[in-house]
N, C-alpha and C positions, 0 to 999 in steps of 0.2 A: 504492498499500501505505501503512495506514494506522500511524505511528509505533510504536504499540505492539504491530504485527507484525514490525517490523525485526530486532528482536533474535530470535525464536522462529524466523523462516526465514534466519538468518543460522547461527544455530547448526545447524540441520538440514544448510544447503550443506557445513558446515564437518563436521559429522556422517559428509557424504556422502565428502569428501575424505579421511578417513581409513578409511571401508569400503572406498572403491573401491582402495586403497593398501596395503593389509593382505597381500594374496595376493603381493606382492612378496618376501613372507618365504619363501613355500612353493617357491619357486626355491632355496632355500639351506638345502635339508636336506641333501642329501649332506656328509659321511659316516654320516651317522644314517639308521637304517631310519624311513620312514613311522611306523610305531605308535609308536616311541621320540619323536622329535619331536613328534607330536600331542601324546602326553600330558604331554609337559612344557608344549608350548604350551595344553592345555585349562586344566592347572591354575592355570598362571598369567591366564588370559585369562577364567577364569570364577570360580574363586575367590577368588585372592589379590587380585586388582586391585579388581573388585569391593566386595568386602569390606571393601581397606582405604581404596578411596575413599569408601565410605557411611559407614565408622567415622566419618571426620574431618570429614563433614560433618552426620551426624545424632546429635544428642545421643541418650544412652543407647542407641545402635543395637539392641544385643540384649536388650533388654528392650520395645525396639518390635518386633520381629521374636516374639517370645516370646509375646505378648500379642494379634497377629494373631488372626484368626477361623481356625481350623485349617480349613475350607472353602476360606477364599481363599487360605490358602499352597497347600494338596495343588492346587487348582486350576491357582495358577500353577505351582507345579512339574510337573505333569502334561503343561502345554503346552510348556513348557520342551524336556520330554524329548521329547515330537514333533516338536519341533524338531529335535534330537537325530538322529532318527531320520531324517528327511527330510535332514538333512545327512551321513549315511550311505550311504541310495538316491543322492543326486548322484553319490557315486564307484564306484556300481554302473550307472551309466548310461554313463557315459562310454565303458565298451568297447564301448558298441552303438551309439549315435550319436556319438560325436567331444566334445570337450569345448566348442567351440563353439556346437553344436546345444543339448547339455546346458545351458550356461550361458545362454542365450539363453532356455530354455523355463521353467527353474527361475525366473530373475530376474521374469517375464513371470506366473506364475501367481503366484507368493510374494509381488510386489507388488502385483496387484491382491486377492488372496486378504487378504491382511494389511489392507489399507484397509476393503476392503467387509464382512467378516466384522463387525468391528465397527460398522460403519457400521450392517446389518441386525440388528445387538442392540439398534439403538435402540427406542425408540417412535414406531410409526410416521414412518418415515425421509422415505419418499417425501414427506410435506406438507411438509417441510424446503425453504426456499427455494432453500439450498446446493446441494439433492440434483442437478439437472441438470448442475450444473459439477463436481461429486466425480463421474458416473457419464463424464457426457464427458471426463474427463482422465483416468480409470483408462483407457478407452477405448484415448485417443490413446495414453498411455504403454504400453501393450499391441504397438500398433501400433509405435511406434519401437522396444521392444524386437525385436518381428519383425525388424525393418528390420535392426538392428545384427546380429541372431543369423544371418542370412541373408548378412551381407556375411561374418560369419568365418566361415559352410562353405564360402563361396566362397574366399576367402584358404586355408584349409587343402587345397581341390580344388587350388587353382593352386600353393601351393607343397611338393603332394604330401605334405602331414601328416599328423598323428595321424588318430586313430577311424574304424577297421574297422567298416564299418557289418556286425554281425555279424547282428543283427534288428533292423530299425527298429521295427516293433510295440512289439517288448518294451522297447526304450529308451526310445520316447516315451513309453508307460505309467509306465516308472519314472521319467522324470521330471517327468513333471506330477505323480507321487505325492510327490516329492521339495519340488515347489514349492510345494505345498497345505501339506505337514507343515510346511514351514521358514516358512510364515509364521504357526504357532503361536507361533513367537518374538515377535510383535506383539502376537496376542491373547492372550498370557499376561501381557505389560504391560499392556496394556488391563482384562483380569480382576484384578489385584492391585494395581488402584487405593484400596483400602483401606489397604493398607499404604503408602502415601504418605500418605495423612490422618493416617496414627499419626504418622508422620514430620515430618509438619508440625504437628500436636498436642502434638510432643515439643521442637520449636525448631527442626528445617530450614527453608529459607525454600523459598518453593514450588517453585523449578525443583530444587533437591538432594533433593526431597523422592522424585523418580523412582528414584536410587541404591538406596533401601533395597528397590524393589519389583524391580529387578534381580538383588538379592544371591539373593533366594528362586526367579525363575523359572531361574537359571542353574545351581543346587542340580539343579534335572533334567537340563538341558542336559550338565553335567557327568558324571551318572551313566552318561547313556549312551555320551559319548565316551570316558570313563575307562574306560568297560566295554569297549567295541570295541575299544580300543587294547591292553588288559591280554588280550582274547582271542586278539587276533593275535601278542601278545607272547610267547604260550605257544605259539598252533598253529605260530607260525615259528619257535620257539626263538630270538627274538633278543633277550632280554634284555641278550647282551652286547655291543650295539650302543650301549649309554649308555656304555659305557667306550670307544669305539673312538678309538683317536689323533687328533688335530689335528680332532676335532669344536666345539671353541668358537666359532667362526664361525656353524655351526648353532645351537647354543644361545643364543646370542645373537640372532639372526632371530629363534627359536620366542621368546624372551620379547620381541624389538622387534615380531611381528606381533601378539601379545599385547595391546599397548598399544595398537597402532594397532586393532585390534578390538574390544576393548571401550571404550575412545577414542570409537570409533564410535556404540555404545549408549545410553553413559555420556549422552553430549554431545545427540543424538537425544532419547533421555527428557525432557533438559532440556529442548531445542524442543518436543516435544510436549506437553508439560506447560502450558508458557506460552502455546501455543495455544488453549487450553480445549477445550472437549466435543468439537470436529471434530479435534483435535490425533492421536489416534490414527488417526483415518481418513483425514487427507491427508499426515500427517509423513513415513508411512512408502513410499509407494510414490513419494514426490517425494526422499526420500533414496535407493531402490534406485537409481532411476533415474537420477539424477545420479553416482551411482557407475558406473555402466555407464559412464556418460560419461567419471568419471576414470578408471577400470581402461582404458579404452581409449587414453588420452593415453598411459599407462604404454606400453602393447604399442608404441605408435607410437616413443614415444622409447627402446625398444630394441630399433627395428628390426625386429618383428615383424608388419608392413606393408608391409616392401620387395616390389619385384616384382608386388606387387598394388594396382595404380593404380585399377582399377575396383571393386574390394571395398571401396579406403579410400573413394572417393567415396558410394559404395552406406552405409558406416558413416555417413560426414559425414549425408547424409539422414535416418538414424536417428536422431543426436545431434538434428539440427535439431527432430525429430519431439516427442523427448522434451523439450527445452526447452519448444515449445508446452503440452504435458502438463503441465508443471511451471507452467507462467503458467496457465493455465487452472483450475488446482487451487488454485494461491497466490490468484487473484480471488476 
């Protein structure tokens, strides 16, 4: 690997660790209701942290954002909103096909679509010398994700886990749609490059120019997530959950998970920007693939694979395949 590529790849690897770790916070929602916890988490992760980080690294941030072409801002926000819808559909798929299968399908489709949509938006991508490596890497990544998802399904069966299969066909359709829409977070970032250029022109260094893009993309994402949480607060009449006694730990995890979640996106954006013209294409699937490995490491440390030796070995095979995919795309 060229020395100039070391920092970008290191940033994407660090982002993967953050991305694979933020879900830990969701294990500590109680005693808050999901919708109360999620509204706090979304506000911190999608509005407060991105805006504060971008403000400190982008001179005259608000002038940069207000001077951005309106069509770029609307497009970036719209793609952020589509990602928000994808996240909601994730939750809808779980009751049909279980968490492991849903997660595997969504991660596989999201990683592939998030890299391939920007690739095929380029002019004559098949003529690029990198094209076969990118396609090959994405295909290998999909195989690795599928193997790890299969291992998760076997583990759930052995442990008598959750995921009562009510309607496999409906669950699969929702999960694939969730993965496809979730990929638009990466597409929104790619489409917002004009905002990053304005940030650079205002004096932001190259890798930090990506932070201004996330501010706009996540406006759209927050609008969907907050609207859904508020809808549930009214529907379930759970506004009183915010004042639940002994909920300080849950609030702490909501904020901590927010730092991890946007830490992943912020650092990923820096790495993808430094990778150059193909950063949007290869950084996204690499980050999601490696984050799947990190998530399984946490699962192992939390003893979630106890009594499931065969599924665990299958999962290790999936990890190995994902690492091969990363090497191919990195090459």
